[in-house]
Structures are given as C-alpha cells and as structure tokens.
N, C-alpha and C positions, 0 to 999 in steps of 0.2 A: 935249304930250309925256306919255306914260304913265310913271308911277312904279311901277306894279305890272304884272306880266305879264298879269293878267286884264283890264287896260284896253288892252292893246296893239292890239287889232283895232278899237277905237272910231275912227270917222272923225275925231273931234275931235283925235286924236293923230297926225294925218298932217300933213306939211309938204312944201312944194316945196323942193328943193335944186338950186341952179344949178350945172351942170357944163359941160364943154366942148361938149356937144350941146344945151344949153338946160336948162330946168327938168324935173325928174323928181320924182314924189311918192313919199315914203317914210313908212312907219309908224315912229314913234320911241319907243323905250323907254329910260329911264335906269335903270341898275342900279348899286348900290354896289360890286359885285364880279362876278367871272366864275365863281363856284362852281357855278352850275347849268348843265346841258346846254342851250345856246342853241337847238339844233335841236329838242330836246324841248319847250322853252318855246314855240317858234314853232309846232310842230305842234299842241300842246295848246290854245294860246290864240288862234291866228289861222287856221291851215290847216283843222283839223277842224271848228270851229264854222261856218266859212264855206264848207265843201265845196270847198276849193281843192285844187290838186295840189302836193305838196311839191316836185316836180321843177321847178316854175315859180318857186320862191321864190329871192330873193337875200337874203343877210344880210351886213351890214357892221358891224364893231365899231370904234368910235373912242374913245380915251381922252379924258376931259375934261381939258384942259390950260389953265393960266393962265401968265402970265409967270414965276411961281415954280416951275412944273413941274406934275406930275400932281395933279389936284384931287380924287382919291378917288372917281371915278365913271366909268362907261362909257356911251356912247350906242350903242344897238344899233338899226341901221336895217334895215328889211325892206321889200321891194317885190315886186310882180309885176304882170302885165298886167291883173289884175282891177280895179286902181285906175285912175281917170282920170289919165293921164300917168304911170302906173306903169311899171316895167321889171323884167325878169327878169335884169338884169345890173348890175354895179357899174361898168362901163366909163365911164359918164358922170361918175363922181367921180374917175377916175384922171387923173393929169397925166403925160404922156409927154414926155421931153426929146429 
C-alpha cells in the first residue's frame, strides 16, 4: 500500500480485492485526509506517467474504520484494465440487496 501519492503507481502497491464477481486488482493509496484533489493525484501520479486514459480509471474512497469508529485515514483504490485482473468499474465491490 502506498503512503505517498508518488508511490501509487508502483506495482508493489497493488492488491487483489475479492468482490461479488471474484478478485479484481486495485492500486492502493492510504491518505491521512481528503484535502487534495484525488482526481488530480491520480492523473499526476498514475495516469500521465503510464500513458493511460483518465476515462478508463475508477476511483474508490474507503474510510479506515475500527470497532471504535473512524481511524483517521482513508484508503483510495484505483484500477483500470491496464492492470492484470484490473477493472474500470467499482461494481465488483458493491453489495446489492
């Protein structure tokens, strides 16, 4: 997991996440807050350096939670089809009742 936006594109910061349709791979960035423009961070640190298309990106923000509540950090997941088992959608993480 990346702790700095400049590390976000590194393949070492990717992880498989299991959802309703199986595993999908996401780049994971942990941030202490949401003060920065996440789309700008994604474009600058992942899309532009890898010559990807911004329209193919998905971005998901999840607060870090513990039994006591919010734990003061956010996980920002990003994926696209340029990653093995990547996806350009977050539907695999959604739970429909």
